C-alpha positions in Angstrom: -16.2 18.3 3.2 -13.3 18.3 5.7 -10.1 16.5 4.6 -7.3 15.8 7.1 -4.0 14.2 6.2 -2.0 12.5 8.8 0.7 9.9 9.3 0.6 9.0 13.0 -1.9 7.5 15.4 -1.9 10.8 17.3 -2.9 12.6 14.0 -5.8 10.2 13.4 -7.1 10.5 17.0 -6.9 14.3 16.9 -8.9 14.4 13.6 -11.5 11.9 15.0 -12.1 14.0 18.1 -12.3 17.2 16.0 -14.8 15.7 13.5 -17.0 14.0 16.1 -18.2 17.5 17.1 -19.2 18.3 13.5 -21.8 15.8 12.5 -23.4 18.0 9.8 -20.2 17.9 7.6 -18.7 14.9 5.9 -15.1 14.3 6.9 -12.4 12.2 5.3 -9.2 11.3 7.1 -6.3 10.3 4.9 -3.8 8.2 6.8 -0.3 7.5 5.4 0.2 4.0 6.7 3.7 3.1 5.4 5.6 5.9 7.3 5.2 4.4 10.7 4.3 0.8 9.8 0.6 1.2 10.6 -1.4 -1.9 9.7 -4.8 -0.8 8.3 -6.3 -4.3 9.0 -6.1 -3.6 12.8 -8.8 -0.9 12.7 -12.5 -1.6 13.0 -13.7 1.3 10.7 -17.4 0.3 10.6 -17.7 1.6 14.2 -17.1 5.2 12.9 -20.1 7.6 12.6 -21.5 7.8 9.1 -20.1 11.3 8.4 -16.4 10.2 9.0 -14.4 7.9 6.8 -10.8 6.9 7.0 -8.8 6.1 3.9 -5.3 4.5 4.3 -2.9 5.6 1.6 0.7 4.6 0.8 3.3 7.3 0.4 5.4 4.9 -1.7 2.5 4.1 -4.1 1.7 7.8 -4.6 5.4 8.6 -5.2 5.6 5.7 -7.7 2.6 7.1 -9.6 4.0 10.6 -9.7 7.4 9.4 -10.8 5.9 7.6 -13.8 4.8 10.9 -15.3 7.3 13.0 -17.3 6.9 16.1 -15.0 7.4 13.8 -11.9 10.6 12.5 -13.4 11.8 16.0 -14.0 11.0 17.1 -10.4 12.8 14.1 -9.0 15.9 14.9 -11.1 15.8 18.5 -10.1 15.5 17.5 -6.4 18.4 15.1 -6.7 20.5 17.9 -8.4 19.4 20.4 -5.7 17.8 22.7 -8.4 15.0 25.0 -7.3 12.0 24.8 -9.6 9.5 27.6 -10.2 6.0 27.5 -8.5 4.4 27.4 -12.0 6.3 24.2 -12.9 5.5 22.5 -9.6 1.8 23.1 -10.1 
């Protein structure tokens, strides 16, 4: 499965054009809609080919879920204090 993450209309169009040529593989395009104020209701997604799906995700919602966890809170505090964390801790 191909997965593409984008936050602009240009990113989405690029991914669509790329995945139209690959009908044998399923493709998922994850669009961050709150960065540029994209309204997901303006898109007619049922016109897409069956092997391509677009999911609209919110950066704020993901951030909120991560910050609820203890490790997420620690990472936020470390970022605010400009402390570099180890790769092991970030994983």
